[in-house]
Residue, then its C-alpha position, 0 to 999 in steps of 0.5 A: x146706879x139706879x133709873x132714878x139717879x140716873x135722871x138726877x144726872x145734868x147736862x152737864x155733868x154729861x159734858x165733863x164725862x165725855x170730857x174727862x174721858x176724852x169722848x166726842x159725841x160720835x164715841x157716845x153715840x157709837x156707844x149707846x146706840x143713842x143718836x147724835x142728836x140725841x145725846x146733842x140736845x141733853x148736853x144743850x141744856x141746863x139742868x136734867x137731861x132732856x131725854x127719857x129715862x130709859x135713855x138716861x139710864x142707858x148714858x149713865x150705865x155706859x159711862x159708869x162702865x167706862x170708869x166715870x162715877x157721877x157725885x151729887x153733895x148734900x147741897x145740890x152740887x154734882x160732878x163726876x170723877x174718873x176712875x180707872x176701870x179695865x174697859x176705859x181703856x181696852x175699848x179705844 
């Protein structure tokens, strides 16, 4: 996903992605090396993530590497899918 697309990811998608992977906020923090408070702030809002474009891109990249796909419908709806990937189970 490119930087512009990463900025489209919503807080709801981030929460859903973590839930699909069964990752705590602390686990995502460890994998991204971003502060837990930064991630919590991003998840607490409605709509786009409240973080820098670089941080959003990093979070999205880590979640995608674990098998998450961020999807965007033409009707404005957004969601996440989980695909099996070697990194989703190997790094647990």
